[in-house]
DRENSEDREN-80549 format. One record per residue (C-alpha): residue in three letters; x negated, y negated, z negated. Coordinates in steps of 0.001 Angstrom, whole numbers, padded with zeros to 6 digits, always signed. Layout:
<recs>
alaXYZ ...
</recs>
This chain:
<recs>
met-056682-139994-048738 arg-054176-138312-046460 gln-056971-136814-044339 leu-058657-135493-047480 gly-055420-133843-048601 ser-054939-132319-045158 trp-058485-130945-045218 val-057973-129436-048678 ala-054729-127804-047534 arg-056421-126384-044429 ala-059306-125138-046532 cys-056968-123406-048980 val-054876-121799-046242 gly-058009-120782-044364 phe-059556-119292-047489 val-056481-117142-048133 arg-056364-115996-044521 ala-060078-115219-044514 cys-059623-113064-047615 val-056715-111225-045995 val-058686-110566-042787 ala-061712-109410-044773 val-059650-106994-046862 val-057819-105543-043862 ser-061001-105209-041803 met-062910-103543-044639 leu-060306-100913-045546 val-061886-098197-043422 pro-065483-098997-044516 ala-064205-098890-048104 val-063113-095305-047491 trp-066549-094530-046082 ala-068241-096053-049118 ala-065964-094089-051453 ala-066857-090863-049619 val-070575-091554-049905 ala-070209-092425-053590 leu-068329-089165-054151 gly-071117-087188-052490 val-073772-088902-054582 trp-071762-088357-057757 trp-071435-084641-057074 gly-075155-084369-056451 ala-077204-082597-053825 gly-076862-079212-055520 asn-073080-079114-055083 pro-072084-077417-051793 trp-069135-079833-051483 ser-071346-082919-051765 trp-071639-083197-047964 leu-068486-081445-046704 ala-065912-083267-048837 pro-067199-086785-047960 phe-067190-085858-044275 val-063572-084658-044471 leu-062612-087761-046458 val-064192-090036-043843 cys-062415-088300-040950 val-059002-088106-042596 gly-059199-091632-044014 thr-060269-093144-040694 leu-057517-091370-038736 ala-054869-092217-041310 leu-055790-095906-041629 ser-056676-096780-038030 arg-053125-097346-036781 pro-051840-099211-039895 val-054913-101468-039861 cys-054480-102301-036178 arg-050777-102945-036628 met-051541-105297-039503 val-054136-107131-037393 arg-051658-107527-034518 phe-049070-108841-036959 leu-051486-111356-038485 val-052654-112613-035091 glu-049067-113049-033910 arg-048001-114710-037166 trp-050917-117135-037354 thr-051679-117895-033692 ala-048458-116924-031839 thr-050544-114575-029670 val-048753-111308-028995 ile-050993-108287-028476 pro-048910-105386-027150 ala-049470-102208-029112 gly-049196-100028-026033 tyr-048368-096876-027974 arg-046745-094211-025867 gln-043159-093468-026767 ala-041783-089964-026947 gly-039204-089092-024330 pro-035827-087486-024916 val-035615-083901-026146 thr-033104-081905-024101 arg-031372-078650-024868 leu-031132-076345-021871 ser-028440-073851-020995 thr-030749-071049-022171 gly-030678-072445-025712 tyr-034313-073600-025658 trp-035342-077221-026165 trp-037521-079014-023599 asn-039646-081896-024913 gly-041509-082798-021743 phe-044441-080495-022520 ser-043144-077095-023620 tyr-040037-075104-024491 glu-039223-074596-028169 arg-036590-072565-029988 ser-035316-075419-032165 arg-035005-079169-031820 arg-037222-079704-034872 asp-040070-077689-033338 ala-039648-079502-030021 val-039771-082940-031656 leu-042772-082016-033835 asp-044719-080574-030900 gln-043879-083610-028767 lys-044935-086013-031522 trp-048409-084553-031904 arg-048962-084149-028167 val-048029-087780-027557 arg-050073-088960-030538 trp-053294-087184-029590 gly-052993-087918-025892 asp-052340-091620-026378 pro-055260-093858-025286 ala-054074-096474-027786 asn-055291-094226-030613 trp-058830-094369-029275 arg-058564-098151-028976 asp-057525-098262-032623 leu-060452-096087-033694 arg-062860-098246-031705 phe-061459-101391-033298 thr-061759-100020-036844 gly-065460-099476-036183 ile-066053-102882-034585 ala-063835-105093-036758 pro-065911-104791-039992 leu-069087-105886-038174 thr-067395-108856-036509 ala-064203-110229-038028 gly-064876-108573-041388 val-068353-110051-041872 val-067415-113550-040715 ser-064150-113617-042712 ala-065980-112458-045833 leu-068208-115559-045730 pro-065845-117936-047631 pro-065053-115521-050498 ala-068715-114508-050703 ala-069709-118186-050826 val-067155-118824-053579 ala-068555-115893-055555 ala-072083-117291-055121 ala-070891-120745-056229 val-069264-119352-059365 leu-072338-117320-060304 gly-074778-120112-059472 leu-072936-122931-061216 gly-072317-120758-064239 arg-076026-120200-064902 pro-078599-122634-066255 gly-081465-123711-064072 leu-081832-126038-061136 ala-082334-123269-058555 ala-079199-121414-059616 arg-077135-124574-059523 leu-078497-125489-056076 val-077479-122055-054857 gly-074061-122539-056407 ala-073645-125968-054811 cys-074692-124630-051414 gly-072229-121783-051810 leu-069432-124208-052602 val-070243-126324-049545 val-070348-123237-047303 ala-067049-121979-048702 val-065228-125277-048206 gly-066754-125878-044777 ser-066160-122387-043369 ala-062754-121602-044894 pro-060614-123304-042196 tyr-062483-121495-039385 ala-063822-118151-040612 trp-060545-116263-040165 arg-060089-117439-036566 ile-062564-114886-035232 val-059957-112193-035704 lys-058002-113439-032663 pro-060697-113050-029960 val-061882-109774-031462 ala-058348-108350-031540 val-057537-109579-028034 cys-060764-108111-026671 phe-060639-104704-028306 leu-056941-104023-028992 arg-055461-105115-025681 ala-055187-102317-023146 ser-057519-102375-020164 pro-055968-102929-016714 ala-056363-099247-015876 met-054687-098178-019125 ala-051952-100764-018678 leu-051294-099434-015192 ala-051208-095849-016451 asp-048828-096821-019248 arg-046633-098618-016723 val-046535-095511-014536 asp-045551-093394-017544 glu-042888-095941-018493 leu-041431-095947-014990 thr-041472-092144-014945 ala-039535-092039-018214 gln-037114-094658-016918 arg-036543-092635-013766 ala-035779-089579-015864 asp-033350-091612-017994 val-031639-092975-014894 thr-031311-089473-013484 val-029748-088188-016691 thr-027435-091210-016903 gln-026324-090835-013300 ala-025628-087132-013793 ala-023558-087880-016899 glu-021664-090610-015059 ile-020908-088279-012155 arg-019628-085650-014581 arg-017424-088266-016270 ile-015934-089382-012963 glu-015384-085788-011905 arg-013705-084987-015232 asp-011470-088057-015035 leu-010424-087188-011502 his-009810-083546-012371 asp-007898-084123-015592 gly-006075-087280-014555 ala-005365-088233-010980 gln-005800-084741-009531 ala-003410-083164-012028 arg-000820-085863-011340 leu-001160-085434-007591 val-000723-081657-007891 ala+002410-082219-009981 leu+003586-084753-007402 gly+003206-082202-004628 leu+005136-079595-006573 ser+007935-082078-007300 leu+008227-083028-003637 ala+008300-079380-002566 thr+011026-078617-005089 ala+013005-081693-004033 glu+012782-080604-000426 lys+014335-077240-001282 leu+017089-078826-003392 met+017952-081546-000886 glu+020864-079606+000651 thr+022024-077550-002344 asp+021642-080063-005203 pro+021076-083640-003926 asp+021333-085199-007397 gln+018586-082997-008784 ala+016499-083671-005678 arg+016859-087427-006163 ala+015845-087072-009814 leu+012722-085181-008774 met+011987-087862-006187 arg+012202-090537-008887 glu+009812-088545-011096 ala+007468-088122-008137 arg+007496-091861-007503 ala+006705-092529-011157 gly+003897-089970-010980 ala+002489-091624-007854 thr+002539-095000-009608 ala+000754-093553-012635 ser-001826-091882-010387 leu-002437-095162-008600 val-002955-096929-011951 glu-005442-094270-013077 leu-007355-094470-009808 arg-007533-098251-010060 gly-008817-097974-013629 leu-011408-095424-012519 ile-012524-097721-009701 arg-012857-100629-012115 gly-014978-098416-014359 ile-017290-097581-011451 ser-017485-100984-009771 pro-014984-103692-010717 pro-013626-105408-007587 val-013793-108831-009225 leu-017515-108291-009844 asn-018117-107610-006154 glu-015862-110411-004930 arg-016310-113227-007462 gly-019626-112553-009190 leu-020750-111941-012754 val-019298-115026-014446 asp-015739-114532-013179 ala-015968-110789-013856 val-016945-111437-017490 arg-014133-113960-017849 ala-011668-111411-016480 leu-013076-108846-018888 ala-012604-111263-021796 leu-008882-111469-021009 asp-008500-107686-021421 val-010390-107445-024737 pro-008273-107701-027928 leu-010532-110475-029225 asp-010689-114227-028980 val-013585-114295-026504 ala-015138-117520-025243 val-017305-117323-022123 ser-019772-120067-021275 ala-021952-120295-018187 asp-023893-123331-017020 thr-023673-122732-013296 pro-022359-120009-010993 leu-024894-117222-010930 his-025955-115355-007821 leu-027735-112191-008906 asp-028653-108932-007278 pro-025716-106493-007445 pro-027556-103889-009592 ile-028475-106553-012167 glu-024928-107928-012191 ser-023569-104425-012760 ala-026028-103703-015604 leu-025225-106974-017386 tyr-021479-106622-016867 phe-021276-103138-018338 gly-023697-104137-021098 ile-021425-107023-022105 ala-018406-104728-021865 glu-020067-102215-024198 leu-021011-104903-026710 leu-017488-106300-026786 thr-016113-102786-027231 asn-018475-102248-030172 ala-017315-105546-031674 val-013720-104288-031577 arg-014267-100688-032677 his-017102-100907-035171 ala-017648-104514-036230 gln-013956-105331-036786 ala-014558-108757-035285 ser-011879-111324-034528 arg-013876-113691-032319 ala-016761-113351-029890 his-018789-115637-027692 val-020522-114671-024450 ser-023060-116986-022861 leu-024800-116555-019519 thr-027781-118838-019006 pro-030496-118812-016336 asp-034051-119680-017304 asp-037414-119868-015586 thr-037854-116102-015369 gly-034361-114649-015053 ile-030984-114447-016721 leu-030135-114497-020428 ala-026892-112970-021659 glu-025958-113372-025321 val-023001-111793-027079 glu-022182-112963-030602 asp-019296-111799-032786 asp-018107-112580-036308 gly-017880-108934-037377 arg-019319-107223-040412 gly-022795-106772-038888 gly-025183-103953-039677 ala-025642-102893-036044 asp-028920-101168-035280 val-030481-099070-032562 arg-030066-095425-033526 ala-031249-092420-031558 gly-028509-091221-029261 gly-026428-094373-029790 gly-024938-096626-027172 leu-027434-099420-027809 val-030307-097079-026964 gly-028673-096284-023638 leu-028092-099975-022990 arg-031735-100757-023730 arg-032829-098036-021324 arg-030547-099319-018573 leu-031997-102802-018954 ala-035556-101461-019052 val-035095-100225-015489 phe-035101-103909-014465 asp-037858-104817-016975 gly-035124-106267-019167 thr-035123-106471-022947 leu-032496-106111-025661 asp-032867-107971-028968 ile-030401-107458-031825 thr-029870-109618-034890 ser-027203-108128-037121 pro-027596-108689-040872 pro-025076-107018-043199 gly-021975-109152-043290 gly-022621-110557-039836 pro-022717-112245-037502 thr-024102-109933-034836 arg-026039-111537-032008 val-027322-109462-029091 arg-029588-111027-026489 met-030151-109393-023103 ala-032912-110843-020911 val-033442-109602-017371 pro-036044-111090-015021 cys-034569-111969-011647 glu-035920-113952-008703 ser-032606-114295-006868 leu-031255-117138-009024 
</recs>
């Protein structure tokens, strides 16, 4: 009895999934059929009877190809846990030059809107993934669509056959019912091999996409390094350099007043000593911002624990074992954790946070969770976008879970072989 109930449940779930796959696969052919029906309805004498259906077929196919393929990828991942990367090319940053023009990676435009629009269409039409989608929309109806339509078609035949008198009709209806029940648990499964075969990028395309990704990452790193150099230069110019210039002037004045006004000279010397102390503090802070000494001497875990002591939060740090990572990866994770804790203080209004560092089979996992108000998302030009780009240089990923009201959980995963 239990096996019968399990079979019925599988048949019901399979029937629903087969119907979903059939509907999704037949969306584009439905547009084609509607275009042909429109041409026939207008008649051969109407000059639009052939042009309008052709335009409808082209526009409908182009408009539906990407949504259909995204839906198929989602269904395959949801039902079989098989992830098929979309492989769509992402638009790079749009930069405003000193001339006032905007550079989008392809051409110069007068406004940011024109640059983004031109970049969008250039990337869209030059993306090989679009041609994979178009190919799949033509193949899917003849493969996954036909097979997945078998259970609902058999059910329709069973209803029509059993609802009519006559032995032949009822035999057809009974056969349809048997086919529907027998094929329902399996008919939808064809969508996985078809999607994997025709939606997954070829090795050559994957390599080309990887080259484009690395090129974009190199450009991002170059821009980030230039901005960091400008920040360091500005901090030195406005902070330590100004204090050192004032220190030199104070010492020169004290030297002149040493014989005529010793008290005033001693006061200037005290101010100069205070200025030297302040300059030393600023330089130490600048050095910690570039490369914290504790990170170089003690490693990532101790550096994060030292960072937790300076953050105005109740931060708990957990690490299973001492980690020995490559210095660039340690630096990226350290500053990523520092940025996340800063966001928890400034934006999330959190009172507690937890940082965990855990090695796994492929690399290092760093999770930062706070009890703030949540609602964090990756916005263009935001700090989380920059953090994701910095991790992408090491093939790392950034996953954010931050529902309104909190908590916010950010997971950074970086592959590393030096563990």
